[in-house]
C-alpha positions in Angstrom: 0.0 0.0 0.0 1.3 3.4 -0.9 2.0 5.8 2.0 0.5 9.3 2.2 2.3 12.0 0.3 0.0 14.9 -0.7 0.6 16.2 -4.2 -2.0 18.9 -4.0 -0.9 22.4 -4.8 -3.1 25.4 -4.0 -1.0 28.3 -5.3 1.9 29.2 -7.6 4.1 32.2 -7.0 6.9 33.1 -9.4 8.3 36.0 -7.4 6.1 38.6 -9.1 2.8 37.0 -10.0 0.3 34.7 -8.3 -1.9 32.0 -9.6 -4.3 30.0 -7.4 -6.3 26.9 -7.8 -10.0 27.8 -8.0 -11.4 25.6 -5.3 -15.0 26.2 -6.4 -14.3 24.1 -9.5 -13.0 21.1 -7.7 -13.2 18.1 -8.0 -14.7 18.4 -11.6 -11.8 20.4 -13.0 -8.5 22.0 -12.0 -8.8 25.6 -13.0 -6.2 28.2 -12.2 -6.9 31.9 -11.6 -4.3 34.7 -12.2 -4.4 37.4 -9.5 -2.7 40.7 -9.8 -3.6 42.9 -6.8 -5.8 43.6 -3.8 -9.2 43.7 -5.5 -9.1 40.5 -7.4 -7.4 38.7 -4.5 -10.1 39.8 -2.1 -12.8 38.8 -4.5 -11.3 35.3 -4.8 -11.2 35.0 -1.0 -14.9 36.2 -0.7 -16.2 33.7 -3.3 -14.1 30.8 -1.7 -11.9 30.2 -4.7 -9.3 30.6 -2.0 -10.3 29.3 1.5 -8.8 27.9 4.7 -7.6 30.3 7.3 -3.8 29.9 6.8 -4.0 29.8 3.0 -6.2 33.0 3.0 -3.4 34.7 5.0 -0.7 33.6 2.5 -2.7 34.7 -0.5 -3.7 38.0 1.0 -0.1 38.7 1.8 0.8 38.2 -1.8 -2.2 40.2 -2.9 -1.0 43.3 -1.0 2.5 42.8 -2.2 1.3 42.8 -5.8 -0.8 45.8 -5.1 2.0 48.0 -3.9 4.3 46.6 -6.7 1.7 48.0 -9.2 1.5 51.4 -7.6 4.0 52.0 -4.8 2.8 54.5 -2.3 0.9 55.0 1.0 -2.5 55.4 -0.6 -2.4 52.1 -2.5 -0.9 50.3 0.5 -3.7 51.5 2.8 -6.5 50.9 0.4 -5.2 47.5 -0.5 -4.8 46.5 3.1 -8.3 47.6 4.0 -9.8 45.8 1.0 -8.1 42.5 1.8 -8.6 42.6 5.6 -12.3 43.0 5.0 -12.7 40.1 2.6 -13.9 37.6 5.3 -14.4 38.3 9.0 -13.8 35.1 11.0 -10.3 33.9 10.1 -7.7 35.8 12.1 -4.9 34.8 9.7 -6.2 37.2 7.1 -5.8 40.4 9.1 -2.6 39.1 10.7 -0.9 38.5 7.4 -2.1 41.8 5.8 -0.9 43.8 8.8 2.5 42.1 8.7 3.0 43.1 5.0 1.6 46.6 5.6 3.9 47.3 8.5 7.0 46.1 6.7 6.1 48.2 3.6 5.4 51.3 5.7 8.8 50.9 7.4 10.6 50.5 4.1 9.3 53.7 2.6 8.1 54.4 -1.0 11.4 53.5 -2.8 11.8 50.1 -1.2 8.1 49.4 -0.4 7.4 46.9 -3.2 10.5 44.7 -2.6 9.9 44.8 1.2 6.3 43.7 0.8 7.1 40.9 -1.6 9.8 39.6 0.8 7.5 39.7 3.8 4.8 37.8 1.8 7.3 35.2 0.8 8.4 35.0 4.5 4.9 34.4 5.7 4.4 31.6 3.0 7.7 29.9 4.1 6.7 30.1 7.8 3.3 28.6 7.2 4.9 25.7 5.2 7.2 25.1 8.0 4.4 25.3 10.6 2.5 22.6 8.7 5.4 20.2 8.9 5.8 20.8 12.6 2.0 20.4 13.2 2.0 17.1 11.4 4.7 15.7 13.6 3.3 17.0 16.9 -0.2 15.8 16.0 0.9 12.4 14.9 2.9 11.9 18.1 -0.1 12.9 20.1 -2.5 10.6 18.2 -0.1 7.6 17.9 -2.2 4.5 17.8 -5.3 6.1 16.4 -6.2 4.2 13.2 -9.7 5.6 12.5 -9.8 9.3 12.4 -12.8 11.5 11.8 -12.5 15.0 10.3 -14.6 17.9 9.0 -14.2 20.4 6.2 -10.9 20.7 4.4 -7.6 21.2 6.3 -5.0 20.1 3.7 -2.8 21.8 1.2 -5.9 23.5 -0.2 -6.4 25.2 3.2 -2.9 26.0 4.5 0.8 26.0 3.8 2.6 22.7 3.2 0.3 19.7 3.6 -2.1 21.6 5.8 -3.1 21.4 9.5 -5.4 18.6 10.6 -5.1 16.8 7.3 -1.3 17.1 7.5 -1.5 15.2 10.8 -3.6 12.5 9.2 -1.1 12.2 6.3 1.7 11.8 8.8 -0.2 9.2 10.8 -0.7 7.3 7.5 3.0 7.5 6.7 3.7 6.0 10.0 1.0 3.4 9.8 -0.7 2.6 6.5 -3.6 1.0 8.4 -4.9 4.5 9.2 -8.2 5.4 7.6 -10.4 8.5 7.6 -14.1 9.3 8.0 -14.6 12.6 6.2 -17.7 14.7 6.9 -19.1 16.1 3.6 -19.4 19.5 5.3 -22.6 21.2 4.2 -23.5 23.5 2.7 -20.5 23.9 0.3 -19.2 20.3 0.6 -15.5 21.1 1.3 -15.2 17.6 2.8 -16.7 15.9 -0.2 -15.2 18.0 -2.9 -11.8 18.9 -1.4 -10.8 16.5 1.4 -11.8 13.4 -0.4 -9.9 14.7 -3.5 -6.8 15.3 -1.4 -7.0 12.0 0.4 -7.5 10.1 -2.9 -4.4 11.8 -4.4 -2.4 10.9 -1.2 -3.5 7.2 -1.2 -5.2 7.4 2.2 -8.2 5.0 2.7 -11.3 7.1 3.4 -15.0 7.0 3.5 -17.3 10.0 3.0 -20.2 10.5 5.4 -23.0 13.0 5.6 -22.5 15.4 8.5 -25.5 14.1 10.4 -24.1 10.6 10.5 -20.9 11.6 12.4 -22.3 11.6 16.0 -23.9 8.2 15.6 -20.7 6.7 14.1 -18.7 8.1 16.9 -21.1 6.7 19.5 -20.8 3.3 17.8 -17.1 3.3 18.4 -16.1 3.8 14.7 -13.6 6.6 15.3 -10.6 6.6 17.6 -10.2 10.4 17.5 -11.7 13.5 15.9 -9.3 16.1 14.5 -10.3 19.5 12.9 -8.6 22.7 11.9 -9.4 26.2 13.1 -10.0 29.7 11.8 -9.5 31.5 15.1 -8.5 30.5 18.7 -9.3 32.9 21.5 -6.9 33.5 24.4 -8.7 31.0 26.6 -8.6 28.2 24.0 -12.1 28.5 22.6 -12.0 27.6 18.9 -13.9 28.9 15.9 -14.1 26.4 13.0 -16.3 25.2 10.2 -20.0 25.0 11.3 -20.6 21.5 12.7 -17.3 21.3 14.6 -19.0 22.0 17.9 -21.4 19.0 17.5 -18.4 16.7 16.8 -16.7 17.9 20.0 -19.9 17.1 22.0 -20.1 13.6 20.4 -16.4 13.0 21.1 -16.7 14.0 24.7 -19.7 11.7 25.2 -17.8 8.8 23.6 -14.6 9.5 25.5 -12.4 9.9 22.5 -9.9 12.7 21.8 -11.2 15.9 20.1 -8.1 17.6 18.7 -7.7 21.0 17.0 -4.7 21.6 14.7 -3.6 25.0 13.5 -0.7 27.4 13.3 -0.2 30.0 16.0 -1.1 32.6 13.4 -4.7 31.4 14.0 -4.5 32.3 17.7 -6.0 35.7 18.5 -4.7 36.7 22.0 -6.7 40.0 21.8 -10.0 38.0 22.2 -10.6 36.8 25.7 -13.0 34.0 24.7 -15.0 32.5 21.8 -18.0 34.7 22.4 -16.0 37.6 21.0 -15.3 35.9 17.7 -17.3 37.3 14.8 -19.1 34.5 13.0 -19.5 35.0 9.3 -23.1 34.6 8.0 -23.1 33.8 4.3 -25.8 34.0 1.7 -29.0 32.1 1.6 -28.3 30.7 -1.9 -25.7 28.3 -0.4 -28.5 26.6 1.5 -31.5 27.0 -0.8 -29.9 25.2 -3.7 -27.8 22.1 -4.3 -25.9 21.4 -7.5 -27.7 24.2 -9.2 -31.2 22.9 -8.3 -33.5 24.5 -5.7 -34.1 22.4 -2.6 -36.6 24.6 -0.6 -39.7 26.5 -1.4 -39.2 30.0 -2.8 -38.9 32.7 -0.1 -37.8 30.3 2.6 -35.9 32.1 5.4 -32.3 30.9 5.9 -29.6 31.1 8.6 -26.2 30.3 7.2 -23.5 30.7 9.8 -20.2 29.5 8.3 -18.6 28.7 11.6 -19.3 27.7 15.2 -17.4 28.0 18.4 -16.2 25.0 20.5 -15.5 25.8 24.1 -12.0 25.0 25.2 -13.3 22.6 27.8 -14.3 20.3 25.0 -10.9 20.4 23.3 -8.5 17.6 24.3 -5.5 19.4 22.7 -4.5 22.3 20.5 -1.7 21.3 18.2 0.5 24.0 16.8 3.9 24.3 15.2 5.3 25.4 18.6 3.9 22.4 20.5 0.7 21.1 22.0 -1.6 22.8 24.6 -3.3 19.8 26.3 -5.8 20.9 27.4 -5.9 24.4 26.0 -6.6 27.2 28.4 -5.5 30.7 29.0 -2.1 29.6 30.5 -1.3 26.9 28.0 -2.2 29.0 25.0 -0.2 32.0 26.3 2.8 29.6 26.7 2.5 28.7 23.0 2.8 32.3 22.1 5.6 33.2 24.4 8.8 34.5 22.7 
């Protein structure tokens, strides 16, 4: 049996220009989008052509760098930063990466602004790739012996640097033990699990089964998962976690079954300015994502819709937070702060 080695690539950067894999087209076709500045990069993030908190940060950093390369100056820098930072509200990596590039460009001044912004974006990309590799090893050490792993949404190379976050852990587990297999939640309403995670797992040669989201709790109760692992879009200072909607329900099911519920993500996803998860802004997306499926309507016209893209899992339900700097087990104000310490 082949061992896991993800060959998925989400972006291509040649030092000046960025192309990204349009994730809305997967798995039917692999289409690439050429991006040139802040506006089109922000639009790609809003429509989920680019998604996953760490990947959003990387792409936004390049978007701002390209913007100031096109028109160096304070005005373009500030307008571009504002446009990109406002593209999506929940993932903290977006504002974090944009602010890093903005600050470095400001410090460099107009003459060196473009080169400094480009170098900082490349630095962020390299850091997130390295973080992915470290997360994979820390997470696989933590979950050694788990052979049936349940996950939600997409947390691989299509969502982060390197091989991803939670999916990178799964790939490393499979490298160590080819008997590892995955239960992948489809992840309604946009099917990131069905379209993207199943696609990545198939490319990596990892045995997997796709399940509807509502089947997960029952399968966990029946003992068909040894652990649940998910990614994160934002972690509050106390260890509360915002992730794809449905994650909270998995945490409750895992707690009831007595199996580990693990969150994997880089420290760039930790927001120490937020005391707890109640302060995390939860993005509400359009009704059309729920009212239709595969282009066909699935509800009566005029049906009212709630479409939160994320939910918050309290730290008390999280067995461990796995980052590139180590593991907080369990996560809490002290253990999360220790991960962020210089």
